TIVEXLO-198557 format. One record per atom (N, C-alpha, C): residue number from 1; residue in three letters; atom name; x, y, z. Coordinates in Angstrom, 3 decimals. Example, Ala and Ser with C-alpha at 12.3 -4.5 7.8 and 13.67 -1.06 7.14 Angstrom:
TIVEXLO-198557
n:1, res:ALA, atom:N, px:13.190, py:-5.690, pz:7.800
n:1, res:ALA, atom:CA, px:12.300, py:-4.500, pz:7.800
n:1, res:ALA, atom:C, px:13.200, py:-3.300, pz:7.800
n:2, res:SER, atom:N, px:12.850, py:-2.250, pz:7.080
n:2, res:SER, atom:CA, px:13.670, py:-1.060, pz:7.140
n:2, res:SER, atom:C, px:12.900, py:0.030, pz:7.870
***
This chain:
TIVEXLO-198557
n:1, res:MET, atom:N, px:1.031, py:13.409, pz:4.180
n:1, res:MET, atom:CA, px:1.850, py:12.233, pz:4.953
n:1, res:MET, atom:C, px:0.871, py:11.098, pz:4.613
n:2, res:PRO, atom:N, px:1.533, py:9.982, pz:4.167
n:2, res:PRO, atom:CA, px:0.502, py:8.747, pz:3.893
n:2, res:PRO, atom:C, px:0.169, py:8.119, pz:5.017
n:3, res:ILE, atom:N, px:-0.929, py:7.331, pz:4.984
n:3, res:ILE, atom:CA, px:-1.447, py:6.675, pz:6.058
n:3, res:ILE, atom:C, px:-0.745, py:5.335, pz:6.228
n:4, res:GLN, atom:N, px:-0.206, py:5.257, pz:7.637
n:4, res:GLN, atom:CA, px:0.585, py:3.864, pz:8.049
n:4, res:GLN, atom:C, px:-0.363, py:3.005, pz:8.517
n:5, res:LEU, atom:N, px:-0.154, py:1.686, pz:7.842
n:5, res:LEU, atom:CA, px:-1.160, py:0.606, pz:8.252
n:5, res:LEU, atom:C, px:-0.411, py:-0.466, pz:9.221
n:6, res:ALA, atom:N, px:-0.950, py:-0.948, pz:10.138
n:6, res:ALA, atom:CA, px:-0.922, py:-2.037, pz:11.064
n:6, res:ALA, atom:C, px:-1.801, py:-3.294, pz:10.778
n:7, res:PHE, atom:N, px:-1.615, py:-4.155, pz:11.213
n:7, res:PHE, atom:CA, px:-2.656, py:-5.302, pz:11.060
n:7, res:PHE, atom:C, px:-2.552, py:-5.966, pz:12.402
n:8, res:GLN, atom:N, px:-3.913, py:-6.541, pz:12.573
n:8, res:GLN, atom:CA, px:-4.630, py:-7.541, pz:13.626
n:8, res:GLN, atom:C, px:-3.383, py:-8.615, pz:13.828
n:9, res:ASP, atom:N, px:-2.868, py:-9.112, pz:12.974
n:9, res:ASP, atom:CA, px:-2.175, py:-10.544, pz:13.240
n:9, res:ASP, atom:C, px:-1.456, py:-10.674, pz:11.822
n:10, res:GLU, atom:N, px:-0.464, py:-11.695, pz:12.003
n:10, res:GLU, atom:CA, px:0.352, py:-11.901, pz:10.878
n:10, res:GLU, atom:C, px:-0.041, py:-12.278, pz:9.770
n:11, res:ASN, atom:N, px:-1.222, py:-13.391, pz:9.949
n:11, res:ASN, atom:CA, px:-1.916, py:-13.872, pz:8.560
n:11, res:ASN, atom:C, px:-2.498, py:-12.831, pz:7.966
n:12, res:LEU, atom:N, px:-3.124, py:-12.005, pz:8.608
n:12, res:LEU, atom:CA, px:-3.726, py:-10.722, pz:7.981
n:12, res:LEU, atom:C, px:-2.831, py:-9.957, pz:7.134
n:13, res:ARG, atom:N, px:-1.671, py:-9.643, pz:7.875
n:13, res:ARG, atom:CA, px:-0.382, py:-9.066, pz:7.247
n:13, res:ARG, atom:C, px:-0.162, py:-9.663, pz:5.786
n:14, res:LYS, atom:N, px:0.119, py:-10.745, pz:6.049
n:14, res:LYS, atom:CA, px:0.386, py:-11.553, pz:4.891
n:14, res:LYS, atom:C, px:-0.587, py:-11.596, pz:3.814
n:15, res:VAL, atom:N, px:-1.707, py:-11.813, pz:4.081
n:15, res:VAL, atom:CA, px:-2.711, py:-11.644, pz:2.907
n:15, res:VAL, atom:C, px:-2.643, py:-10.071, pz:2.322
n:16, res:CYS, atom:N, px:-2.562, py:-9.259, pz:3.183
n:16, res:CYS, atom:CA, px:-2.813, py:-7.676, pz:2.749
n:16, res:CYS, atom:C, px:-1.202, py:-7.227, pz:2.061
n:17, res:GLU, atom:N, px:-0.302, py:-7.880, pz:2.120
n:17, res:GLU, atom:CA, px:0.839, py:-7.540, pz:1.665
n:17, res:GLU, atom:C, px:1.230, py:-8.597, pz:0.423
n:18, res:SER, atom:N, px:0.888, py:-9.563, pz:0.154
n:18, res:SER, atom:CA, px:1.141, py:-10.514, pz:-0.799
n:18, res:SER, atom:C, px:-0.048, py:-10.657, pz:-1.834
n:19, res:THR, atom:N, px:0.171, py:-10.271, pz:-2.886
n:19, res:THR, atom:CA, px:-0.882, py:-10.641, pz:-4.117
n:19, res:THR, atom:C, px:-1.135, py:-11.991, pz:-4.320
n:20, res:VAL, atom:N, px:0.060, py:-12.932, pz:-4.108
n:20, res:VAL, atom:CA, px:-0.357, py:-14.228, pz:-4.201
n:20, res:VAL, atom:C, px:-1.237, py:-14.666, pz:-3.134
n:21, res:SER, atom:N, px:-1.006, py:-14.434, pz:-1.883
n:21, res:SER, atom:CA, px:-1.961, py:-14.909, pz:-0.736
n:21, res:SER, atom:C, px:-3.143, py:-14.198, pz:-0.914
n:22, res:ALA, atom:N, px:-3.304, py:-13.167, pz:-1.083
n:22, res:ALA, atom:CA, px:-4.767, py:-12.502, pz:-1.378
n:22, res:ALA, atom:C, px:-5.511, py:-13.164, pz:-2.677
n:23, res:LYS, atom:N, px:-4.995, py:-13.341, pz:-3.623
n:23, res:LYS, atom:CA, px:-5.610, py:-14.314, pz:-4.723
n:23, res:LYS, atom:C, px:-6.156, py:-15.664, pz:-4.383
n:24, res:ARG, atom:N, px:-5.015, py:-16.105, pz:-3.639
n:24, res:ARG, atom:CA, px:-5.315, py:-17.588, pz:-3.228
n:24, res:ARG, atom:C, px:-6.444, py:-17.809, pz:-2.343
n:25, res:LYS, atom:N, px:-6.682, py:-16.688, pz:-1.206
n:25, res:LYS, atom:CA, px:-7.564, py:-16.852, pz:-0.297
n:25, res:LYS, atom:C, px:-8.869, py:-15.933, pz:-0.484
n:26, res:TYR, atom:N, px:-8.670, py:-15.005, pz:-1.549
n:26, res:TYR, atom:CA, px:-10.026, py:-14.471, pz:-1.457
n:26, res:TYR, atom:C, px:-10.530, py:-14.459, pz:-3.236
n:27, res:GLY, atom:N, px:-9.631, py:-15.079, pz:-4.116
n:27, res:GLY, atom:CA, px:-9.993, py:-15.172, pz:-5.343
n:27, res:GLY, atom:C, px:-9.409, py:-14.233, pz:-6.411
n:28, res:GLY, atom:N, px:-9.351, py:-14.326, pz:-7.669
n:28, res:GLY, atom:CA, px:-8.990, py:-13.589, pz:-8.725
n:28, res:GLY, atom:C, px:-9.472, py:-12.056, pz:-8.843
n:29, res:LEU, atom:N, px:-10.684, py:-11.952, pz:-8.523
n:29, res:LEU, atom:CA, px:-11.178, py:-10.511, pz:-8.407
n:29, res:LEU, atom:C, px:-11.091, py:-9.774, pz:-6.963
n:30, res:ALA, atom:N, px:-11.337, py:-10.309, pz:-5.834
n:30, res:ALA, atom:CA, px:-11.373, py:-9.927, pz:-4.424
n:30, res:ALA, atom:C, px:-9.922, py:-9.403, pz:-4.189
n:31, res:GLY, atom:N, px:-8.882, py:-10.468, pz:-4.473
n:31, res:GLY, atom:CA, px:-7.425, py:-10.278, pz:-4.059
n:31, res:GLY, atom:C, px:-6.823, py:-9.199, pz:-4.547
n:32, res:PRO, atom:N, px:-6.760, py:-9.109, pz:-6.035
n:32, res:PRO, atom:CA, px:-6.267, py:-7.724, pz:-6.512
n:32, res:PRO, atom:C, px:-6.922, py:-6.337, pz:-6.158
n:33, res:SER, atom:N, px:-8.338, py:-6.662, pz:-5.883
n:33, res:SER, atom:CA, px:-9.238, py:-5.295, pz:-5.492
n:33, res:SER, atom:C, px:-8.679, py:-5.056, pz:-4.291
n:34, res:LEU, atom:N, px:-8.307, py:-5.954, pz:-3.138
n:34, res:LEU, atom:CA, px:-7.840, py:-5.765, pz:-1.782
n:34, res:LEU, atom:C, px:-6.547, py:-4.825, pz:-1.785
n:35, res:HIS, atom:N, px:-5.831, py:-5.268, pz:-2.573
n:35, res:HIS, atom:CA, px:-4.560, py:-4.457, pz:-2.809
n:35, res:HIS, atom:C, px:-4.655, py:-3.247, pz:-3.610
n:36, res:ALA, atom:N, px:-5.783, py:-2.948, pz:-4.212
n:36, res:ALA, atom:CA, px:-5.949, py:-1.613, pz:-4.862
n:36, res:ALA, atom:C, px:-6.432, py:-0.748, pz:-3.800
n:37, res:ARG, atom:N, px:-7.481, py:-1.331, pz:-3.145
n:37, res:ARG, atom:CA, px:-8.091, py:-0.564, pz:-1.949
n:37, res:ARG, atom:C, px:-7.231, py:-0.094, pz:-0.830
n:38, res:LEU, atom:N, px:-6.142, py:-0.886, pz:-0.538
n:38, res:LEU, atom:CA, px:-5.195, py:-0.790, pz:0.228
n:38, res:LEU, atom:C, px:-4.345, py:0.430, pz:-0.142
n:39, res:ALA, atom:N, px:-3.787, py:0.342, pz:-1.501
n:39, res:ALA, atom:CA, px:-2.979, py:1.370, pz:-1.797
n:39, res:ALA, atom:C, px:-3.908, py:2.782, pz:-2.025
n:40, res:ASP, atom:N, px:-5.163, py:2.817, pz:-2.463
n:40, res:ASP, atom:CA, px:-5.872, py:4.025, pz:-2.242
n:40, res:ASP, atom:C, px:-5.935, py:4.674, pz:-0.758
n:41, res:LEU, atom:N, px:-5.985, py:3.557, pz:0.224
n:41, res:LEU, atom:CA, px:-5.861, py:4.223, pz:1.489
n:41, res:LEU, atom:C, px:-4.595, py:4.545, pz:1.789
n:42, res:LYS, atom:N, px:-3.388, py:3.902, pz:1.502
n:42, res:LYS, atom:CA, px:-2.169, py:4.419, pz:1.791
n:42, res:LYS, atom:C, px:-1.936, py:6.020, pz:1.194
n:43, res:ALA, atom:N, px:-2.454, py:6.129, pz:-0.023
n:43, res:ALA, atom:CA, px:-2.096, py:7.428, pz:-0.812
n:43, res:ALA, atom:C, px:-3.244, py:8.499, pz:-0.314
n:44, res:ALA, atom:N, px:-4.308, py:8.137, pz:0.404
n:44, res:ALA, atom:CA, px:-5.176, py:9.188, pz:0.927
n:44, res:ALA, atom:C, px:-4.439, py:10.027, pz:1.860
n:45, res:ASP, atom:N, px:-4.889, py:11.172, pz:2.019
n:45, res:ASP, atom:CA, px:-4.617, py:12.276, pz:2.914
n:45, res:ASP, atom:C, px:-5.268, py:11.766, pz:4.494
n:46, res:SER, atom:N, px:-6.272, py:11.077, pz:4.474
n:46, res:SER, atom:CA, px:-6.982, py:10.381, pz:5.832
n:46, res:SER, atom:C, px:-8.103, py:9.387, pz:5.361
n:47, res:PRO, atom:N, px:-8.194, py:8.466, pz:6.163
n:47, res:PRO, atom:CA, px:-9.405, py:7.481, pz:5.733
n:47, res:PRO, atom:C, px:-10.734, py:8.337, pz:5.373
n:48, res:SER, atom:N, px:-10.881, py:9.314, pz:5.858
n:48, res:SER, atom:CA, px:-12.424, py:10.231, pz:5.522
n:48, res:SER, atom:C, px:-12.068, py:10.285, pz:3.994
n:49, res:ASP, atom:N, px:-11.111, py:10.611, pz:3.502
n:49, res:ASP, atom:CA, px:-10.948, py:10.344, pz:1.621
n:49, res:ASP, atom:C, px:-11.783, py:9.188, pz:1.205
n:50, res:LEU, atom:N, px:-11.425, py:8.340, pz:1.754
n:50, res:LEU, atom:CA, px:-12.127, py:6.835, pz:0.983
n:50, res:LEU, atom:C, px:-13.680, py:7.153, pz:1.045
n:51, res:VAL, atom:N, px:-14.201, py:7.469, pz:2.155
n:51, res:VAL, atom:CA, px:-15.595, py:7.914, pz:2.579
n:51, res:VAL, atom:C, px:-15.853, py:8.828, pz:1.320
n:52, res:ASP, atom:N, px:-15.402, py:10.122, pz:0.990
n:52, res:ASP, atom:CA, px:-15.675, py:11.041, pz:0.214
n:52, res:ASP, atom:C, px:-15.619, py:10.563, pz:-1.292
n:53, res:TRP, atom:N, px:-14.930, py:9.561, pz:-1.666
n:53, res:TRP, atom:CA, px:-14.885, py:8.878, pz:-2.877
n:53, res:TRP, atom:C, px:-15.548, py:7.658, pz:-3.017
n:54, res:GLY, atom:N, px:-16.444, py:7.289, pz:-1.970
n:54, res:GLY, atom:CA, px:-17.434, py:6.228, pz:-2.153
n:54, res:GLY, atom:C, px:-16.963, py:4.872, pz:-2.109
n:55, res:LEU, atom:N, px:-15.644, py:4.759, pz:-1.688
n:55, res:LEU, atom:CA, px:-15.057, py:3.398, pz:-1.142
n:55, res:LEU, atom:C, px:-15.164, py:2.813, pz:0.004
n:56, res:ALA, atom:N, px:-15.726, py:3.684, pz:0.907
n:56, res:ALA, atom:CA, px:-15.534, py:2.954, pz:2.424
n:56, res:ALA, atom:C, px:-16.975, py:3.859, pz:3.035
n:57, res:LYS, atom:N, px:-17.145, py:3.498, pz:4.297
n:57, res:LYS, atom:CA, px:-18.369, py:4.308, pz:5.064
n:57, res:LYS, atom:C, px:-17.786, py:3.847, pz:6.533
n:58, res:PHE, atom:N, px:-18.355, py:4.949, pz:7.193
n:58, res:PHE, atom:CA, px:-17.873, py:4.936, pz:8.801
n:58, res:PHE, atom:C, px:-18.810, py:3.781, pz:9.430
n:59, res:ASP, atom:N, px:-18.349, py:2.851, pz:10.432
n:59, res:ASP, atom:CA, px:-18.979, py:1.963, pz:11.084
n:59, res:ASP, atom:C, px:-19.934, py:2.791, pz:12.120
n:60, res:GLN, atom:N, px:-21.348, py:2.431, pz:11.908
n:60, res:GLN, atom:CA, px:-22.147, py:3.332, pz:12.619
n:60, res:GLN, atom:C, px:-22.127, py:2.629, pz:14.060
n:61, res:ALA, atom:N, px:-21.578, py:1.596, pz:14.280
n:61, res:ALA, atom:CA, px:-21.606, py:0.841, pz:15.472
n:61, res:ALA, atom:C, px:-20.403, py:1.296, pz:16.411
n:62, res:SER, atom:N, px:-19.321, py:1.495, pz:15.716
n:62, res:SER, atom:CA, px:-18.341, py:2.001, pz:16.046
n:62, res:SER, atom:C, px:-17.758, py:3.266, pz:15.887
n:63, res:ASP, atom:N, px:-17.475, py:4.159, pz:16.591
n:63, res:ASP, atom:CA, px:-16.899, py:5.643, pz:15.944
n:63, res:ASP, atom:C, px:-15.555, py:5.435, pz:15.351
n:64, res:SER, atom:N, px:-14.720, py:4.539, pz:15.951
n:64, res:SER, atom:CA, px:-13.286, py:4.594, pz:15.627
n:64, res:SER, atom:C, px:-13.148, py:3.571, pz:14.569
n:65, res:GLN, atom:N, px:-14.261, py:2.928, pz:13.753
n:65, res:GLN, atom:CA, px:-13.883, py:1.692, pz:12.968
n:65, res:GLN, atom:C, px:-14.347, py:2.660, pz:11.488
n:66, res:ILE, atom:N, px:-14.037, py:1.788, pz:10.518
n:66, res:ILE, atom:CA, px:-14.356, py:2.358, pz:9.182
n:66, res:ILE, atom:C, px:-14.502, py:0.958, pz:8.326
n:67, res:ILE, atom:N, px:-15.418, py:0.814, pz:7.541
n:67, res:ILE, atom:CA, px:-15.785, py:-0.170, pz:6.452
n:67, res:ILE, atom:C, px:-15.238, py:0.197, pz:5.049
n:68, res:ILE, atom:N, px:-14.141, py:-0.616, pz:4.715
n:68, res:ILE, atom:CA, px:-13.723, py:-0.372, pz:3.369
n:68, res:ILE, atom:C, px:-14.127, py:-1.360, pz:2.330
n:69, res:PHE, atom:N, px:-14.526, py:-0.906, pz:1.329
n:69, res:PHE, atom:CA, px:-15.276, py:-1.814, pz:0.337
n:69, res:PHE, atom:C, px:-14.186, py:-2.547, pz:-0.690
n:70, res:ILE, atom:N, px:-14.182, py:-3.955, pz:-0.710
n:70, res:ILE, atom:CA, px:-13.050, py:-4.209, pz:-1.822
n:70, res:ILE, atom:C, px:-14.021, py:-4.923, pz:-3.000
n:71, res:ASP, atom:N, px:-15.180, py:-5.338, pz:-2.867
n:71, res:ASP, atom:CA, px:-15.776, py:-5.725, pz:-4.033
n:71, res:ASP, atom:C, px:-17.187, py:-6.317, pz:-3.369
n:72, res:ASP, atom:N, px:-18.105, py:-6.782, pz:-4.183
n:72, res:ASP, atom:CA, px:-19.651, py:-6.950, pz:-3.687
n:72, res:ASP, atom:C, px:-19.595, py:-8.183, pz:-2.448
n:73, res:GLU, atom:N, px:-18.446, py:-8.948, pz:-2.560
n:73, res:GLU, atom:CA, px:-18.466, py:-9.827, pz:-1.747
n:73, res:GLU, atom:C, px:-17.669, py:-9.489, pz:-0.091
n:74, res:TYR, atom:N, px:-16.658, py:-8.969, pz:-0.212
n:74, res:TYR, atom:CA, px:-15.726, py:-8.617, pz:0.938
n:74, res:TYR, atom:C, px:-15.694, py:-7.195, pz:0.892
n:75, res:HIS, atom:N, px:-15.488, py:-6.826, pz:2.441
n:75, res:HIS, atom:CA, px:-14.976, py:-5.641, pz:3.145
n:75, res:HIS, atom:C, px:-13.819, py:-5.756, pz:3.951
n:76, res:VAL, atom:N, px:-13.277, py:-4.527, pz:4.175
n:76, res:VAL, atom:CA, px:-12.181, py:-4.578, pz:5.246
n:76, res:VAL, atom:C, px:-12.709, py:-3.755, pz:6.519
n:77, res:ARG, atom:N, px:-12.520, py:-4.453, pz:7.507
n:77, res:ARG, atom:CA, px:-12.688, py:-3.569, pz:8.695
n:77, res:ARG, atom:C, px:-11.587, py:-2.978, pz:9.413
n:78, res:ALA, atom:N, px:-11.377, py:-1.623, pz:9.639
n:78, res:ALA, atom:CA, px:-10.247, py:-1.153, pz:10.052
n:78, res:ALA, atom:C, px:-10.610, py:0.111, pz:11.187
n:79, res:ALA, atom:N, px:-9.545, py:0.378, pz:11.896
n:79, res:ALA, atom:CA, px:-9.940, py:1.191, pz:13.207
n:79, res:ALA, atom:C, px:-8.603, py:2.347, pz:13.201
n:80, res:ALA, atom:N, px:-8.961, py:3.360, pz:13.822
n:80, res:ALA, atom:CA, px:-7.859, py:4.291, pz:13.811
n:80, res:ALA, atom:C, px:-6.888, py:3.651, pz:14.996
n:81, res:ASN, atom:N, px:-5.587, py:3.878, pz:14.823
n:81, res:ASN, atom:CA, px:-4.471, py:3.277, pz:15.573
n:81, res:ASN, atom:C, px:-3.660, py:4.195, pz:16.273
n:82, res:HIS, atom:N, px:-4.353, py:5.337, pz:16.619
n:82, res:HIS, atom:CA, px:-3.758, py:6.144, pz:17.289
n:82, res:HIS, atom:C, px:-4.990, py:7.308, pz:17.969
n:83, res:ASN, atom:N, px:-4.614, py:8.139, pz:18.668
n:83, res:ASN, atom:CA, px:-5.756, py:8.956, pz:19.363
n:83, res:ASN, atom:C, px:-5.459, py:10.528, pz:18.618
n:84, res:PRO, atom:N, px:-5.856, py:10.742, pz:17.561
n:84, res:PRO, atom:CA, px:-5.706, py:12.102, pz:17.061
n:84, res:PRO, atom:C, px:-6.554, py:12.998, pz:17.765
n:85, res:PRO, atom:N, px:-6.510, py:14.450, pz:17.522
n:85, res:PRO, atom:CA, px:-7.094, py:15.412, pz:18.078
n:85, res:PRO, atom:C, px:-8.606, py:15.074, pz:17.944
n:86, res:PRO, atom:N, px:-9.580, py:14.989, pz:18.778
n:86, res:PRO, atom:CA, px:-11.010, py:14.650, pz:19.095
n:86, res:PRO, atom:C, px:-11.669, py:15.919, pz:18.031
n:87, res:GLY, atom:N, px:-12.737, py:15.449, pz:17.355
n:87, res:GLY, atom:CA, px:-13.423, py:16.494, pz:16.711
n:87, res:GLY, atom:C, px:-14.674, py:17.054, pz:17.690
n:88, res:THR, atom:N, px:-15.842, py:16.712, pz:17.084
n:88, res:THR, atom:CA, px:-17.006, py:17.107, pz:17.947
n:88, res:THR, atom:C, px:-16.868, py:16.214, pz:19.129
n:89, res:PRO, atom:N, px:-17.355, py:16.978, pz:20.423
n:89, res:PRO, atom:CA, px:-17.100, py:16.060, pz:21.557
n:89, res:PRO, atom:C, px:-17.842, py:14.598, pz:21.426
n:90, res:GLY, atom:N, px:-16.960, py:13.564, pz:21.799
n:90, res:GLY, atom:CA, px:-17.258, py:12.137, pz:21.872
n:90, res:GLY, atom:C, px:-17.089, py:11.687, pz:20.419
n:91, res:LYS, atom:N, px:-16.690, py:12.429, pz:19.296
n:91, res:LYS, atom:CA, px:-16.480, py:11.943, pz:18.002
n:91, res:LYS, atom:C, px:-15.072, py:11.882, pz:17.589
n:92, res:LEU, atom:N, px:-14.488, py:10.850, pz:16.694
n:92, res:LEU, atom:CA, px:-13.389, py:10.988, pz:16.453
n:92, res:LEU, atom:C, px:-13.389, py:11.531, pz:15.008
n:93, res:ASP, atom:N, px:-12.210, py:12.636, pz:14.890
n:93, res:ASP, atom:CA, px:-12.075, py:13.230, pz:13.694
n:93, res:ASP, atom:C, px:-11.214, py:12.419, pz:12.637
n:94, res:TRP, atom:N, px:-11.828, py:11.832, pz:11.813
n:94, res:TRP, atom:CA, px:-11.083, py:11.093, pz:10.757
n:94, res:TRP, atom:C, px:-9.964, py:11.921, pz:9.949
n:95, res:LYS, atom:N, px:-10.272, py:13.147, pz:9.953
n:95, res:LYS, atom:CA, px:-9.568, py:13.748, pz:8.936
n:95, res:LYS, atom:C, px:-8.190, py:13.666, pz:9.492
n:96, res:GLN, atom:N, px:-8.189, py:13.821, pz:11.029
n:96, res:GLN, atom:CA, px:-6.653, py:13.706, pz:11.428
n:96, res:GLN, atom:C, px:-6.045, py:12.475, pz:11.890
n:97, res:VAL, atom:N, px:-6.661, py:11.152, pz:11.484
n:97, res:VAL, atom:CA, px:-6.194, py:9.947, pz:11.462
n:97, res:VAL, atom:C, px:-5.067, py:9.668, pz:10.473
n:98, res:THR, atom:N, px:-3.858, py:9.332, pz:10.787
n:98, res:THR, atom:CA, px:-2.611, py:9.003, pz:9.987
n:98, res:THR, atom:C, px:-2.227, py:7.395, pz:10.135
n:99, res:ARG, atom:N, px:-2.816, py:6.556, pz:10.990
n:99, res:ARG, atom:CA, px:-2.561, py:5.439, pz:11.208
n:99, res:ARG, atom:C, px:-3.786, py:4.581, pz:11.357
n:100, res:VAL, atom:N, px:-3.744, py:3.703, pz:10.796
n:100, res:VAL, atom:CA, px:-4.980, py:2.550, pz:10.717
n:100, res:VAL, atom:C, px:-4.521, py:1.297, pz:10.708
n:101, res:LYS, atom:N, px:-5.257, py:0.566, pz:11.587
n:101, res:LYS, atom:CA, px:-5.111, py:-0.905, pz:11.792
n:101, res:LYS, atom:C, px:-6.123, py:-1.728, pz:11.028
n:102, res:ILE, atom:N, px:-5.612, py:-2.454, pz:10.264
n:102, res:ILE, atom:CA, px:-6.509, py:-3.640, pz:9.574
n:102, res:ILE, atom:C, px:-7.154, py:-4.584, pz:10.803
n:103, res:LEU, atom:N, px:-8.370, py:-4.600, pz:10.816
n:103, res:LEU, atom:CA, px:-8.967, py:-5.536, pz:11.869
n:103, res:LEU, atom:C, px:-9.062, py:-6.904, pz:11.169
n:104, res:SER, atom:N, px:-9.731, py:-6.798, pz:9.948
n:104, res:SER, atom:CA, px:-10.186, py:-8.287, pz:9.512
n:104, res:SER, atom:C, px:-10.654, py:-7.612, pz:8.203
n:105, res:ILE, atom:N, px:-10.905, py:-8.960, pz:7.518
n:105, res:ILE, atom:CA, px:-11.631, py:-8.918, pz:6.021
n:105, res:ILE, atom:C, px:-12.749, py:-9.983, pz:5.899
n:106, res:GLU, atom:N, px:-13.782, py:-9.378, pz:5.772
n:106, res:GLU, atom:CA, px:-15.135, py:-10.024, pz:6.286
n:106, res:GLU, atom:C, px:-15.960, py:-10.118, pz:4.998
n:107, res:ARG, atom:N, px:-16.924, py:-11.113, pz:4.975
n:107, res:ARG, atom:CA, px:-17.947, py:-11.516, pz:3.950
n:107, res:ARG, atom:C, px:-18.835, py:-10.051, pz:4.059
n:108, res:ALA, atom:N, px:-19.050, py:-9.454, pz:2.695
n:108, res:ALA, atom:CA, px:-19.883, py:-8.277, pz:3.031
n:108, res:ALA, atom:C, px:-21.411, py:-8.512, pz:3.524
n:109, res:ASN, atom:N, px:-22.045, py:-9.780, pz:3.297
n:109, res:ASN, atom:CA, px:-23.358, py:-9.915, pz:3.833
n:109, res:ASN, atom:C, px:-23.467, py:-10.529, pz:5.399
n:110, res:GLU, atom:N, px:-22.261, py:-10.153, pz:6.059
n:110, res:GLU, atom:CA, px:-22.157, py:-10.704, pz:7.282
n:110, res:GLU, atom:C, px:-22.704, py:-9.975, pz:8.421
n:111, res:ASN, atom:N, px:-22.843, py:-8.475, pz:8.093
n:111, res:ASN, atom:CA, px:-23.236, py:-7.506, pz:8.858
n:111, res:ASN, atom:C, px:-24.824, py:-7.186, pz:8.755
***
């Protein structure tokens, strides 16, 4: 089952769904990379696959968020967008996540 995406707001949706908007906002390298990474996410069985492939990491500050690498300058911050069955007590089981909300696109050096 492919991952379903939702977006924090309409501007973010537009950038994530339009290659022209993404290139205009993030440049000729990060724009296409954003779309490639979102395609990887949609094709994955779960967001944890991206972590296994070295394309993302779980946010250590928030159990329900994941950081998806776009390039050296930018990353996507996303969150589980439903309540899948829990894993270890108090931990989100990312292998059960099928809906993800894109929260923001941030400069990689902001954290």
